[in-house]
N, C-alpha and C positions, 0 to 999 in steps of 0.2 A: 414296320411302321414305327415312328417315333412316338412314344407315349410318356409325357412328363409325369413324374411321381410327386414332385413338389412345385407348387405354383405360388409366386409372390405377387401380391397386388399392393403397391405403395399407394397411400391416399393422403390428400390434403383436404379432404372432406368437400371438395368442389363437385360440380355436376359431372365433369369428365371422369373424376375418380369414382363416382357412383356407377357410371356406365362401365368403367374398367372392372369394378367389383362384380357386376352382373356377368360380364364375359368370363372373369376368373372363376366364379362359382359354376357357371355352365361347363367350362372346360374341366374343372376339377371333378364335377359330377360325371361327365362323359368318360374321363380317363381313370376315374377312381383315385385321383390324386389328393394329397393334402393341400390345404390352402393356408398361406401365410399372409396376413394383412398387417402392413407396417405404416406407421406415421412417424415422420422425423420432425422434431421440434428443435428450434435453435437453442444452442447451449448458452444461456445467459451469463453463466460464470465466466466463460472464456471471452464473451463479447462485452463484458462490463467495461465501460469507458467512463464511468462516473469518477469524479475526483476523490482522492483518498479521504478527504474530510467529510464526504457525504456517506453516512452510514445507512445501509439498508440490508435487508435479509434477502440477498439475491438467491442463495441456495434454497431458502424456504419458498420463494416465488417460483423457482424452477420445479420444485417438488409438486406444488399446486398445479402447475401447468401440465406436468406429466400425469397426475391423477385425473385431471379434467379430460385430457386427450384419451386416456385409457377408457374412461366412462363413455366418451363419445364414440370411440371405436366399438365398444361392446353394444351400445344402443343401435348404431348403424348396422352392425351385423345381425342383431336380433330382429330388426324391423324390415329388412330388405327381402325381396322375393328369393326363394330358394335357400332360405337360411338354415334349413335342417338337413341332416344326412351327410354333411361333409366335415371331415376332421379339420378344424380351423384353429390356427394359432394367431393371437394378436400380439403386436409388439410396438412399444413406443420407444424410440431411440433419440438421444440428444446428439446433435451434430452441427457444426458450422456450415456444412455443405450437404444438403439433402441427397444429391446424386451420389456423393461418396458414401453416405450411410446406406443407401439402397444397395449399391454394388457390394459393399463390404458384407452386409447381411446376406445377400445372395451367395457370395462366396463361402461364408462361414457355414451356412445351412445347406449348401450344395443344391441350390434352387435350380430347377430344370427350365423354367420359363417365367419371365416377368411380364405381367400384363398391367399396363399403366395408361392413364389418360394423358392427352396432350391438348393444348389449346389451339394448335394449328395456326400460329401467328404467321404473318408474312415475313419475307426475308429481312426487311429493315427492322421490324420489331424484334425479330429473332436475334439480329446482330446487337441491338441495343440492350435487350432484356435478358437474352440467353434463355435456355430451356433446360429444366431438370430432365425431361424425357430425352432430349437430344444428347445430353451428357451420359445418361444411362445407356442409351443405344450404343454410343461410341466406346464405352468403357466396360460394359458388362461382359462376362465370360460365358453367358448363356443367351439364348434367343430372347428378344424383347418384342412383344406385341403392343403397339400403341393404338389407342382408339380415341376418337374425338367426336364431338357433336357437329353437325347432325349425323346420327348413325344411319346406316342402311339396313334394310331388312336382310338378315343373315341367319339362316338356320333356326327359325323360330323365335328369335329375339324381336321384340316390338320395333316396328319401323318408326322413323321420325314422322311428325305430322305432315299432312299433305302440303301445307303451305311452305314447309321447309325442304321438301323433296325437290331434287333437280329435275328439270324438264329435259326431254330428249334433245340431242344436239340439233336436230333439224328444227325443232320448235324454237330454240333460242336463236338460231340463225334467222329464222323467218321474222321473229319479233324485232330483232335488231336491224332488219333490213338488209342483212348480208346475203349474198348469193352463194350458193354451193357451186363450186367449180370442180370439175373432174378432169384430171390430167391423164392422158392415155400414154 
């Protein structure tokens, strides 16, 4: 059996990241793995496009953002379900590309599994907006588990509300007026 020893959960503090953190915690607990939680923030120094005559403390602003992100990570980890009993490392990294930062960290720390949230956009939105999760899946050297809302009931994790759950295929077809056809 494959048993990951190091699990990485990247977060943007959104709802799907919170769900990924729950999955990551549960997997870490079940496998006795360590949990790494990473937040990538944009590097303001390299992205600075202000004219040279405009003086501002970009480096100071960057430090403030790093400290705020670190505090938010700590608060999220302390408040969530299953917050105790797992060896957890929190990391805030600066990067122009979040996907690149996630994959680099995974390589450096020899991560065995990445668990991350995805928004599940359609093909057109995906083409126009891109996806950090999709880039990580394509470039990571370890398995990547993506989770999205609404979640399904899976091994003890809470299911989505009844209004969000999918109806059986037959119920959808009956509601839409479609007829089921069997080809022999």
